[in-house]
C-alpha positions as a printed Julia matrix, in Angstrom:
104×3 Matrix{Float64}:
 -92.95  108.63  115.75
 -90.07  111.04  115.1
 -89.02  110.85  118.75
 -88.74  107.05  118.5
 -86.63  107.26  115.33
 -84.42  109.94  116.93
 -83.89  107.81  120.05
 -83.09  104.73  117.96
 -80.61  106.75  115.88
 -78.92  108.03  119.05
 -78.7   104.47  120.41
 -77.21  103.23  117.14
 -74.65  106.04  117.16
 -73.64  105.19  120.73
 -73.2   101.51  119.77
 -71.06  102.49  116.77
 -68.85  104.67  118.94
 -68.51  101.9   121.56
 -67.62   99.25  118.96
 -63.84   99.61  119.48
 -64.29   98.17  122.98
 -64.13   94.82  121.18
 -60.42   95.49  120.67
 -59.92   95.04  124.41
 -61.49   91.58  124.42
 -59.22   88.58  124.75
 -59.51   85.68  122.31
 -61.41   85.46  119.07
 -64.8    86.7   118.01
 -67.54   84.08  118.32
 -68.99   83.01  114.99
 -66.51   84.83  112.75
 -64.61   81.7   111.88
 -63.19   80.91  108.5
 -62.62   77.43  107.11
 -59.24   77.17  108.86
 -60.69   77.89  112.3
 -63.57   75.48  111.74
 -61.14   72.75  110.7
 -59.26   73.37  113.92
 -62.37   73.44  116.13
 -64.56   70.77  114.5
 -62.06   68.6   112.7
 -63.78   69.18  109.35
 -65.15   71.97  107.17
 -68.76   71.71  105.95
 -68.7    71.15  102.17
 -70.93   74.14  101.4
 -68.72   76.5   103.38
 -65.63   75.12  101.71
 -67.12   75.73   98.25
 -68.41   79.23   99.0
 -65.63   80.55  101.23
 -63.81   82.27   98.36
 -66.96   83.91   96.97
 -66.71   87.12   99.02
 -63.71   89.03  100.31
 -64.52   91.76  102.8
 -63.32   95.24  101.8
 -62.1    95.82  105.38
 -61.21   92.33  106.54
 -60.67   92.04  110.3
 -62.16   95.55  110.62
 -58.8    97.06  109.65
 -57.56   99.43  106.99
 -55.6    97.66  104.25
 -51.94   98.11  105.09
 -52.86  100.06  108.21
 -50.76  100.13  111.31
 -51.44   98.18  114.46
 -51.89  101.18  116.76
 -54.97  101.33  118.96
 -56.04  104.66  117.43
 -55.94  103.33  113.85
 -57.72  100.12  114.89
 -60.42  102.08  116.74
 -60.95  104.36  113.73
 -61.28  101.31  111.47
 -63.83   99.73  113.85
 -65.89  102.93  113.93
 -65.71  103.31  110.13
 -66.82   99.67  109.74
 -69.77  100.36  112.03
 -70.77  103.5   110.14
 -70.54  101.75  106.76
 -72.53   98.77  108.05
 -75.22  100.99  109.58
 -75.54  103.08  106.39
 -75.73  100.03  104.11
 -78.24   98.19  106.32
 -80.28  101.34  106.94
 -80.34  102.12  103.22
 -81.47   98.61  102.34
 -84.19   98.7   105.0
 -85.34  102.1   103.73
 -85.57  100.91  100.11
 -87.35   97.67  101.05
 -89.68   99.58  103.4
 -90.62  102.02  100.64
 -91.34   99.14   98.24
 -93.47   97.33  100.83
 -95.35  100.52  101.8
 -96.01  101.28   98.14
 -97.75   97.93   97.71
């Protein structure tokens, strides 16, 4: 079992490190549209999205440091940090939920 967890952790680390490759992509990210982009693409904004769009503001919107420069190095570091934070938060939540489920 430990070998499987180790291999999964190595794979996750590789994916986090490769995340800045997205900076080389042309165009926009599929599915990460705000109300403005949906209005442009669909011609309307679903009412629920319009009401809830201001509920959450990402701490690192656009995977960038607040007030950070536009250099590739800074952008890559922000992408990697976003990946690490996301992996830690998701992993922590899964761990806590898993412990609760295993306890029952």
